[in-house]
C-alpha positions in Angstrom: 0.0 0.0 0.0 1.4 3.4 -1.1 0.4 6.4 1.1 1.1 9.9 0.2 3.5 12.1 2.3 1.7 14.4 4.7 2.2 17.4 2.5 0.2 15.8 -0.3 -2.7 14.5 1.6 -5.1 17.0 0.2 -3.9 16.3 -3.5 -6.2 14.1 -5.3 -4.9 11.5 -7.7 -7.6 12.5 -10.4 -9.3 15.8 -10.7 -12.4 15.7 -12.9 -13.4 18.8 -14.8 -17.1 18.6 -14.0 -19.4 16.3 -11.9 -19.2 12.6 -11.4 -20.9 12.3 -14.8 -17.7 13.3 -16.5 -15.7 10.7 -14.7 -14.6 8.0 -17.3 -14.5 4.4 -16.6 -11.2 4.1 -18.6 -9.5 6.5 -16.2 -10.5 4.3 -13.1 -9.4 1.2 -14.9 -6.0 2.9 -15.7 -5.6 3.1 -12.0 -6.6 -0.6 -11.7 -9.6 0.3 -9.6 -12.0 -2.6 -9.0 -14.1 -0.8 -6.2 -15.5 2.7 -5.8 -16.7 4.4 -2.7 -18.9 7.5 -3.5 -19.5 10.4 -1.2 -23.3 11.2 -1.3 -24.0 14.8 -0.4 -23.1 17.1 -3.3 -21.2 14.4 -5.1 -24.2 12.2 -6.2 -27.2 14.0 -4.8 -27.6 17.7 -3.9 -27.6 18.3 -0.1 -31.0 17.8 1.6 -32.4 16.1 -1.5 -33.4 12.4 -1.6 -34.2 12.2 -5.3 -31.4 11.0 -7.5 -31.1 12.5 -10.9 -32.0 9.9 -13.5 -28.8 10.8 -15.4 -26.8 9.9 -12.2 -28.6 6.7 -11.6 -28.1 5.5 -15.2 -24.4 6.5 -15.0 -24.0 4.4 -11.9 -25.8 1.5 -13.7 -23.1 1.6 -16.3 -20.4 1.3 -13.7 -22.1 -1.6 -11.8 -20.8 -4.4 -14.1 -17.2 -3.2 -13.7 -16.9 -2.1 -10.1 -18.1 -2.9 -6.7 -19.7 0.3 -5.4 -20.5 1.6 -1.9 -22.0 4.9 -0.7 -20.2 6.4 2.3 -21.6 9.6 3.7 -20.8 12.0 6.6 -24.6 12.7 6.8 -26.1 11.7 10.0 -29.6 11.3 8.5 -29.6 7.5 8.3 -33.1 7.6 6.7 -32.1 10.0 4.0 -28.9 7.9 3.0 -30.8 4.7 3.3 -33.4 6.1 0.8 -30.8 7.1 -1.7 -28.9 3.7 -1.2 -32.2 1.8 -1.6 -33.0 3.9 -4.9 -29.7 3.1 -6.3 -29.6 -0.5 -4.9 -26.3 0.2 -3.3 -24.9 -0.6 0.2 -24.3 2.5 2.3 -22.7 3.9 5.4 -24.0 7.1 7.0 -22.4 9.2 9.7 -19.0 8.3 8.5 -17.1 11.0 10.1 -14.7 11.5 7.3 -11.6 12.3 7.3 -11.8 9.4 9.8 -10.9 6.2 7.9 -13.2 3.9 10.0 -16.1 3.9 7.6 -13.9 3.7 4.5 -12.1 0.7 6.0 -15.6 -1.0 6.6 -16.6 -0.5 3.0 -13.3 -1.8 1.7 -13.5 -4.8 4.0 -17.0 -5.5 2.7 -15.6 -5.4 -0.9 -12.8 -7.8 -0.2 -10.4 -5.7 -2.2 -6.9 -4.2 -1.3 -7.1 -0.6 -0.6 -5.1 0.3 -3.6 -7.9 -1.3 -5.8 -10.4 1.1 -4.3 -11.1 4.7 -5.3 -13.1 7.3 -3.4 -15.0 9.8 -5.4 -16.0 12.9 -3.5 -16.3 16.8 -3.9 -14.5 17.9 -0.8 -10.7 17.9 -0.2 -10.9 18.1 3.7 -13.1 15.0 4.0 -13.2 12.7 1.0 -9.7 13.3 -0.5 -8.0 13.5 2.9 -9.6 10.3 4.2 -8.9 8.4 1.0 -5.3 9.5 0.8 -4.8 8.7 4.6 -6.0 5.2 3.7 -4.0 4.7 0.5 -7.1 4.7 -1.8 -7.1 6.2 -5.3 -8.6 9.7 -4.7 -10.9 11.4 -7.3 -12.1 15.0 -6.8 -15.3 16.2 -8.7 -17.3 19.3 -8.8 -20.5 19.1 -6.7 -23.8 18.3 -8.5 -26.0 21.4 -8.7 -23.1 23.7 -7.9 -20.9 26.0 -9.9 -17.2 24.7 -10.5 -15.5 25.0 -7.1 -12.4 22.8 -7.5 -9.3 24.8 -6.4 -6.0 24.3 -8.3 -3.7 21.7 -6.8 
């Protein structure tokens, strides 16, 4: 497992110019990714919404044959994250407390994959990217859904 030095912990491995919908399967395969952990709020679904955009749901369906997929959210509202997980037919963890690695370790363990074969996709450096880099995951930074471009330069 290769971990980044402390001064690169906020630096993602991949920066997507746009939302998750612009993330290419080929890019993840180039990193030899076989599992993906998605943040929920503002990565897949706008905050405070439970409705998943049909385009996002269809995109996730295209990923399903190629990757194991989990949802890991800091959101404490179990019911909301459960509804989203059920709509997408994906396992989930709520109240993750990222940048803590506890919930990410749990999802990776359920996948049965080495950490270097799992990517985390999220819209925040201080939670998603930091947690993923601390664990040794492939880290992918995307713009939040329903938001203007907010990714800062590396």
